[in-house]
A tleap script that builds the chain and sets N, CA, C and O, in Angstrom:
source leaprc.protein.ff14SB
mol = sequence {
  NMET SER GLY VAL ASP LYS LEU LYS ASN LYS
  ALA GLN GLU LEU THR GLY GLU GLY LYS GLU
  LYS VAL GLY ASP ALA THR ASP ASN ARG ASP
  LEU GLN ALA GLU GLY GLU LYS ASP GLN ALA
  ALA GLY ASN LEU LYS GLN ALA GLY GLU LYS
  VAL LYS ASP VAL PHE CLYS
}
set mol.1.N position { 102.932 102.294 100.626 }
set mol.1.CA position { 101.875 103.261 100.411 }
set mol.1.C position { 102.532 104.504 99.829 }
set mol.1.O position { 103.525 105.010 100.353 }
set mol.2.N position { 101.956 104.980 98.735 }
set mol.2.CA position { 102.554 106.183 98.151 }
set mol.2.C position { 102.263 107.390 99.037 }
set mol.2.O position { 101.261 107.439 99.751 }
set mol.3.N position { 103.156 108.344 98.969 }
set mol.3.CA position { 103.010 109.545 99.791 }
set mol.3.C position { 101.754 110.322 99.463 }
set mol.3.O position { 101.117 110.880 100.357 }
set mol.4.N position { 101.388 110.365 98.177 }
set mol.4.CA position { 100.196 111.102 97.761 }
set mol.4.C position { 98.938 110.460 98.338 }
set mol.4.O position { 98.057 111.150 98.851 }
set mol.5.N position { 98.863 109.131 98.250 }
set mol.5.CA position { 97.705 108.424 98.802 }
set mol.5.C position { 97.604 108.633 100.307 }
set mol.5.O position { 96.518 108.841 100.848 }
set mol.6.N position { 98.750 108.574 100.971 }
set mol.6.CA position { 98.768 108.752 102.421 }
set mol.6.C position { 98.250 110.136 102.801 }
set mol.6.O position { 97.473 110.278 103.746 }
set mol.7.N position { 98.688 111.161 102.053 }
set mol.7.CA position { 98.227 112.522 102.321 }
set mol.7.C position { 96.737 112.690 102.046 }
set mol.7.O position { 96.031 113.356 102.804 }
set mol.8.N position { 96.267 112.089 100.967 }
set mol.8.CA position { 94.839 112.182 100.639 }
set mol.8.C position { 93.988 111.527 101.729 }
set mol.8.O position { 92.963 112.072 102.138 }
set mol.9.N position { 94.414 110.372 102.186 }
set mol.9.CA position { 93.664 109.666 103.222 }
set mol.9.C position { 93.667 110.444 104.535 }
set mol.9.O position { 92.652 110.524 105.226 }
set mol.10.N position { 94.822 111.014 104.867 }
set mol.10.CA position { 94.920 111.795 106.107 }
set mol.10.C position { 94.067 113.050 106.001 }
set mol.10.O position { 93.422 113.450 106.969 }
set mol.11.N position { 94.063 113.674 104.819 }
set mol.11.CA position { 93.238 114.868 104.608 }
set mol.11.C position { 91.763 114.530 104.775 }
set mol.11.O position { 91.000 115.314 105.341 }
set mol.12.N position { 91.363 113.358 104.280 }
set mol.12.CA position { 89.967 112.950 104.419 }
set mol.12.C position { 89.624 112.742 105.899 }
set mol.12.O position { 88.540 113.117 106.345 }
set mol.13.N position { 90.536 112.153 106.644 }
set mol.13.CA position { 90.298 111.968 108.075 }
set mol.13.C position { 90.159 113.309 108.793 }
set mol.13.O position { 89.251 113.502 109.601 }
set mol.14.N position { 91.071 114.229 108.485 }
set mol.14.CA position { 91.040 115.533 109.153 }
set mol.14.C position { 89.801 116.334 108.763 }
set mol.14.O position { 89.224 117.031 109.596 }
set mol.15.N position { 89.395 116.236 107.509 }
set mol.15.CA position { 88.172 116.905 107.068 }
set mol.15.C position { 86.976 116.336 107.821 }
set mol.15.O position { 86.099 117.075 108.268 }
set mol.16.N position { 86.954 115.026 107.952 }
set mol.16.CA position { 85.877 114.373 108.692 }
set mol.16.C position { 85.850 114.791 110.145 }
set mol.16.O position { 84.783 115.005 110.721 }
set mol.17.N position { 87.023 114.907 110.734 }
set mol.17.CA position { 87.101 115.335 112.132 }
set mol.17.C position { 86.569 116.757 112.287 }
set mol.17.O position { 85.854 117.062 113.241 }
set mol.18.N position { 86.922 117.616 111.344 }
set mol.18.CA position { 86.421 118.996 111.375 }
set mol.18.C position { 84.915 119.053 111.226 }
set mol.18.O position { 84.241 119.790 111.945 }
set mol.19.N position { 84.385 118.275 110.291 }
set mol.19.CA position { 82.934 118.247 110.088 }
set mol.19.C position { 82.223 117.765 111.342 }
set mol.19.O position { 81.192 118.309 111.738 }
set mol.20.N position { 82.793 116.730 111.961 }
set mol.20.CA position { 82.180 116.186 113.169 }
set mol.20.C position { 82.149 117.233 114.281 }
set mol.20.O position { 81.140 117.376 114.971 }
set mol.21.N position { 83.247 117.961 114.454 }
set mol.21.CA position { 83.307 118.977 115.508 }
set mol.21.C position { 82.341 120.128 115.231 }
set mol.21.O position { 81.679 120.624 116.143 }
set mol.22.N position { 82.263 120.548 113.967 }
set mol.22.CA position { 81.310 121.613 113.616 }
set mol.22.C position { 79.888 121.116 113.829 }
set mol.22.O position { 79.040 121.865 114.315 }
set mol.23.N position { 79.617 119.879 113.477 }
set mol.23.CA position { 78.301 119.294 113.697 }
set mol.23.C position { 77.938 119.238 115.166 }
set mol.23.O position { 76.793 119.490 115.541 }
set mol.24.N position { 78.921 118.906 116.004 }
set mol.24.CA position { 78.695 118.898 117.453 }
set mol.24.C position { 78.384 120.312 117.955 }
set mol.24.O position { 77.451 120.523 118.730 }
set mol.25.N position { 79.182 121.261 117.495 }
set mol.25.CA position { 79.033 122.634 117.983 }
set mol.25.C position { 77.712 123.255 117.559 }
set mol.25.O position { 77.130 124.046 118.302 }
set mol.26.N position { 77.236 122.904 116.375 }
set mol.26.CA position { 75.999 123.499 115.850 }
set mol.26.C position { 74.791 122.596 116.052 }
set mol.26.O position { 73.684 122.920 115.621 }
set mol.27.N position { 75.007 121.472 116.704 }
set mol.27.CA position { 73.950 120.482 116.930 }
set mol.27.C position { 73.340 120.007 115.610 }
set mol.27.O position { 72.132 119.791 115.505 }
set mol.28.N position { 74.213 119.848 114.600 }
set mol.28.CA position { 73.805 119.373 113.282 }
set mol.28.C position { 74.184 117.897 113.180 }
set mol.28.O position { 75.338 117.563 112.911 }
set mol.29.N position { 73.216 117.029 113.394 }
set mol.29.CA position { 73.476 115.580 113.416 }
set mol.29.C position { 73.920 115.058 112.048 }
set mol.29.O position { 74.743 114.145 111.980 }
set mol.30.N position { 73.393 115.618 110.965 }
set mol.30.CA position { 73.773 115.167 109.625 }
set mol.30.C position { 75.245 115.448 109.354 }
set mol.30.O position { 75.957 114.584 108.842 }
set mol.31.N position { 75.705 116.639 109.690 }
set mol.31.CA position { 77.098 117.003 109.480 }
set mol.31.C position { 78.008 116.168 110.377 }
set mol.31.O position { 79.096 115.768 109.963 }
set mol.32.N position { 77.574 115.913 111.575 }
set mol.32.CA position { 78.339 115.088 112.508 }
set mol.32.C position { 78.494 113.669 111.944 }
set mol.32.O position { 79.585 113.101 111.973 }
set mol.33.N position { 77.412 113.111 111.439 }
set mol.33.CA position { 77.452 111.759 110.878 }
set mol.33.C position { 78.328 111.719 109.622 }
set mol.33.O position { 79.063 110.756 109.405 }
set mol.34.N position { 78.248 112.759 108.805 }
set mol.34.CA position { 79.076 112.825 107.603 }
set mol.34.C position { 80.560 112.863 107.982 }
set mol.34.O position { 81.391 112.233 107.329 }
set mol.35.N position { 80.878 113.599 109.031 }
set mol.35.CA position { 82.254 113.658 109.509 }
set mol.35.C position { 82.748 112.311 109.995 }
set mol.35.O position { 83.879 111.917 109.709 }
set mol.36.N position { 81.910 111.608 110.723 }
set mol.36.CA position { 82.279 110.280 111.209 }
set mol.36.C position { 82.499 109.333 110.034 }
set mol.36.O position { 83.426 108.523 110.046 }
set mol.37.N position { 81.639 109.441 109.015 }
set mol.37.CA position { 81.752 108.593 107.834 }
set mol.37.C position { 83.065 108.886 107.092 }
set mol.37.O position { 83.750 107.960 106.659 }
set mol.38.N position { 83.412 110.154 106.946 }
set mol.38.CA position { 84.649 110.524 106.270 }
set mol.38.C position { 85.867 110.000 107.025 }
set mol.38.O position { 86.821 109.521 106.412 }
set mol.39.N position { 85.837 110.090 108.332 }
set mol.39.CA position { 86.951 109.580 109.142 }
set mol.39.C position { 87.102 108.080 108.953 }
set mol.39.O position { 88.214 107.582 108.776 }
set mol.40.N position { 85.994 107.363 108.989 }
set mol.40.CA position { 86.039 105.912 108.835 }
set mol.40.C position { 86.547 105.533 107.449 }
set mol.40.O position { 87.327 104.590 107.312 }
set mol.41.N position { 86.115 106.253 106.428 }
set mol.41.CA position { 86.563 105.963 105.069 }
set mol.41.C position { 88.064 106.189 104.935 }
set mol.41.O position { 88.758 105.382 104.316 }
set mol.42.N position { 88.563 107.262 105.501 }
set mol.42.CA position { 90.000 107.537 105.458 }
set mol.42.C position { 90.798 106.467 106.168 }
set mol.42.O position { 91.842 106.038 105.677 }
set mol.43.N position { 90.320 106.032 107.315 }
set mol.43.CA position { 91.004 104.974 108.068 }
set mol.43.C position { 91.005 103.662 107.290 }
set mol.43.O position { 92.010 102.952 107.264 }
set mol.44.N position { 89.882 103.343 106.659 }
set mol.44.CA position { 89.767 102.104 105.898 }
set mol.44.C position { 90.702 102.122 104.695 }
set mol.44.O position { 91.342 101.117 104.384 }
set mol.45.N position { 90.779 103.255 104.026 }
set mol.45.CA position { 91.680 103.368 102.877 }
set mol.45.C position { 93.131 103.198 103.308 }
set mol.45.O position { 93.912 102.542 102.618 }
set mol.46.N position { 93.492 103.781 104.433 }
set mol.46.CA position { 94.868 103.640 104.920 }
set mol.46.C position { 95.172 102.184 105.260 }
set mol.46.O position { 96.267 101.694 104.983 }
set mol.47.N position { 94.225 101.508 105.847 }
set mol.47.CA position { 94.421 100.096 106.176 }
set mol.47.C position { 94.599 99.277 104.902 }
set mol.47.O position { 95.452 98.391 104.849 }
set mol.48.N position { 93.803 99.567 103.879 }
set mol.48.CA position { 93.929 98.862 102.610 }
set mol.48.C position { 95.274 99.099 101.959 }
set mol.48.O position { 95.865 98.170 101.407 }
set mol.49.N position { 95.766 100.311 102.011 }
set mol.49.CA position { 97.079 100.626 101.448 }
set mol.49.C position { 98.185 99.879 102.199 }
set mol.49.O position { 99.144 99.403 101.590 }
set mol.50.N position { 98.047 99.782 103.503 }
set mol.50.CA position { 99.054 99.069 104.303 }
set mol.50.C position { 99.069 97.587 103.948 }
set mol.50.O position { 100.133 96.972 103.887 }
set mol.51.N position { 97.890 97.012 103.714 }
set mol.51.CA position { 97.818 95.597 103.321 }
set mol.51.C position { 98.487 95.404 101.966 }
set mol.51.O position { 99.225 94.441 101.760 }
set mol.52.N position { 98.224 96.326 101.044 }
set mol.52.CA position { 98.868 96.232 99.725 }
set mol.52.C position { 100.376 96.310 99.849 }
set mol.52.O position { 101.091 95.592 99.150 }
set mol.53.N position { 100.872 97.173 100.730 }
set mol.53.CA position { 102.308 97.315 100.920 }
set mol.53.C position { 102.949 96.032 101.439 }
set mol.53.O position { 104.086 95.710 101.094 }
set mol.54.N position { 102.208 95.304 102.269 }
set mol.54.CA position { 102.745 94.057 102.828 }
set mol.54.C position { 102.988 93.045 101.721 }
set mol.54.O position { 103.952 92.282 101.781 }
set mol.55.N position { 102.125 93.029 100.710 }
set mol.55.CA position { 102.221 92.015 99.660 }
set mol.55.C position { 103.051 92.457 98.459 }
set mol.55.O position { 103.065 91.766 97.440 }
set mol.56.N position { 103.740 93.588 98.554 }
set mol.56.CA position { 104.604 94.040 97.453 }
set mol.56.C position { 105.943 93.362 97.525 }
set mol.56.O position { 106.807 93.611 96.685 }
savepdb mol mol.pdb
quit
């Protein structure tokens, strides 16, 4: 996994975590759901990169 991709995926996870926490604090369900979605997308991308690394 390239370092740039790893950082981008981690940034997406952290952004999602922040959105989720702000959504919880403000009782904004849409923002909370968006944060959860961003976290899941970041995790999925990291998993895909790890699979690609195995087959290199």
